[in-house]
N, C-alpha and C positions, 0 to 999 in steps of 0.2 A: 759589742752591743751597739755602740753609737754608729758604727759603719752600717750595721744592719738596719737601724732606724732611718738613716739617711738614704739608703738605696732601696728600701722596701717599696714594692708596688702598693702595698696596703698594710696598715698597722691595725690589728684587731685587739680591742680591749674588752674586758668583761662587764663594763658598765659605763653609762654616759657620765656619771659623776667622776669616775676615774679619768676619763678623757679630758675633763676640765682640771682635775687636780694635778695631773702630770705636766700641765702647762704653767704651774706656779713653782716658785722657789722651794716652798715647803713640800710639795708633792712630787716635784720633778727629779729630785736627787741628782741635780747636775745635767739632766737631759731636757730641762724645760725649754731651752732655746731650740733644740731640734724639734720637740713636739709642737711648739708654736709655729714652726716653719712647715710642719707636715699636717696641719689641721685638715686639709682637704682629703688627705689620704688616710685619715683616722676614722675608724668605725667601731661602734660598740655592739657587742652581741651578748645579751643577758643570759644567765644560766636558765636551765629548764628543770623539769621533774619527770619522773617516769610515770606516765599515766596508767600503765598496767598495774602499778602498785597503789597509786593514789587516785582512785576512781570510785565515787560513791555509787555508781551504777552497777559495779561488779565486785565491790570490796567483800572479801570472804569473812571479814571480821564483823560485818553489819548484819543485823537481823532483818532489816528492811533496806531496800535500795531506792535511790532517787537520782534525779539529774536536774539540770537547769529548768527544763520545761515541766517536769513532774516532781514538784518539791514536797509533796505530801509525806514521802518517806522520811524526810528530815525531822518532822514532828514525831513520827513513830520512833526514830532513833533517839530523840531527846527524851521521850517518855520511857523508853527502855533503859536509857542511861540513868535517869532519875530513880527508877524502880530498883535497878541493880545496885545503886549506891545508897539505897535507903533514904532518898530524898523524896519529899512530897511530889507526886506526879502532877505538875502544874505547868502547862505549856505557856501560860501567859507570863511566867516569871523569867526574867533574864538569867540565863545560865552562862557564867563566866568560867572559862577553863584556864589554868596555868600550864604551859608546856615548856619543856626544857629546851635550851638552857635558860635560867632565870637569874643569873648572877647580877646583871646590871640593875634589874628592878627589885631585887630581893630586899635591900634595906628599906626602901620606901613602902613596898607591899606589906612587909611585916609591921610597919607603923600604921598604915591606913586601912588595913583589912577590916578591922572592927567597925570603923566609921563607914566603910563601904557597905557593910552588911545592913546598915540601917536603911538603905535604899531598897531593901527586900530582894536582894540579889542572891542567887544560889551560886556557891563557889566550889568548883572541883579543883583541888590542889593535890596532885599526886605526891607521894612521899619521895624524898630524896632530890627535890628540885634544887635546893641550896640549904646548907646548914643553918644559915641565918633565918630561914623561913620555917624550919621544922618545928621549933619550939612555939613561936607565936601561933602558927596554924593549928598545932595540936591543941592548944588552949582554946582556940576558937571553935574547934570541933566539939570540945566538951561543953562550951557555952551555947553554941548554936547548932545542935545536931541536925536540925531540920533545914539548915542552910549551907552547911559545910561538909564536904566529903573528902576523905584523905585515903584514896585507894593506892595500891601498889602500882607502880608504873610498868606497864608491859606494852608490847607492840599492839596487842588487841585493844587495850584501853586507849592508847594514843589515837588509833583510828576511830574508835567509838566516841572519844571526846571531841575530835574535830567534827564528826558527823552530828553530834547532839548539841554542841554548844552554840550559843548565839555570838559570843565573843571569845577570843583567846588573847591573853597577854603573853608576849614573848620578847626576848632580847632582840636587838638588831642583828640581822644576819652578818656573819663575819666571813672573810675570805671568799666572798661572793657565793656563799652557800645559803640560798634562800628557800631550801626545800620545804620546811614546815610552814613558812609564810605562804608559799604558793599552794601548798597542800590545803591550807585553811581556805584559800579562795575556792579551790576545787570542790570543797565540801560546803560552800555557802556560809562560811563563818568569818566574821570580820575581825582582822587583826588589830591589836592595840600595842603599839611599840614606840620606842624612843626614836626621835628624828635624828638623822645624821648618816654619814657614810653613804653607801649606795642604796639605802632605803628609798631615797627619792626616785630611783629608777623603777621601783616595784610598787610603791604605794602612793596614792593620791588621797590627801586628807578629806574625810567625809564631810559633806555639807549637812546641816541639820535637817534639810528637807529630803535627804536621801536620794536626790536626783543626780548627784555626781559624787565621785570619790570611791575609794575601795577599802579604806581603813581609817584608823584614828592615830594621829601623831601625838606623842608626849614630848613637850618642848625640852624638858631636862629631867634628871633623875631625882629631883626634890620630891618630898612627900606631897607638897601642895600641887605640883604639876601632875603627878601620877594620879592622885585622887580626883583632881578636876577633870582629867581626860577620861578616866573610867566612868565618872558620873555622866559626862557628856555622851559617851558611847552608850551607856545604859539608857539614857533618855531618848537617844536617837533611834535605837533599834526597836523601841517600843511603839514606834509609828507604824503599826501593822499594815496600814493601807498601802504604804510604799515599800514595805520590806521585801516582798516577793520580787518586785522588779529590780531592787538593788542587789538581791542575792543572784538573780539571773545574770546581772552585769558582771559580777566577779567570777561566777562559776563558768562563764563562757570565755574568759580570758585564755588565750592559747599559750600555755606555758610549757608545752610538751617538748621533749628533746627532739622529736620528729620535726616540729616547727623550726627549731633552731638549726637543725641539719639542713632543712630546705633553704633557710636564709643563707647558711654558709655556702651551699651549692650555688646560690644566686650570686653571691659575692665573688666566688671563684670564676663563675662564668663571665662576669663583667671584666675580669682581668685578662681573659683569653682573647686573642685577636679573632675577629669574625672569620668564619670559614669561607673561602672563595671557591669558584668553580675550578680553578687550577689546582687547589688543594684536594678537591674531590677527585679530579682526574689522576693525581699522583697516588692517592690512596687506592684507586681502582687498579692502577698498574702494579702497585705493590702486592695487592692481593693476587 
């Protein structure tokens, strides 16, 4: 492996964060010296998602379709989701969805959910997210039936939740699988997640004026930090005048595998020597 790193024309890694980590003793696992010497040859290529599966303009699970320029269908999807889950159809209420996996956030969410509901948020928390959440959330459903929904988690619900929610809370992507995070962008829904790992490659913390950023970072998994960030996210997305532009910004991020393939082709092309007239003559003679 070391010989390959030393002699490679290019070293391709799945995140910018990893390209920094492998240059340290903690993340280099003995190869940090080589990686520090090959900085110029190291490139990051982030993962993508299948836009034929995650596309609000064509999604077969949605009753209404929308895109970055025509966002009206997102409100229709929100109203449909509220009606389907027996929540009051109120478009001005912030709808927060929980999507799997939720193990990192589970302890704190189970503790702060009741206090979060005091902000008049609607919470859609599918069953089976994490055993530590099921009990507290079932109790909340009994106490706040007009604010909490506990549906069964299905493929159709997951698509409908991403389309109808304003915010989704989810764990940090692991093993460079950011599919649900990038799908949330595609559906104009702002992610709320723990900071760390390669999340910094995919998320920029949202400013309160909504003029920059793509999601909301939670500093750590403490109840205080989780509650504080969710409250901040709730207050921020209620700035309706700037919300459409912010949604357009995240919905137009090019996260498709096709874009990644084009980038990979470009990288390979840079490694190939330029074609000369002599090369063309040889090719003609060969033919």
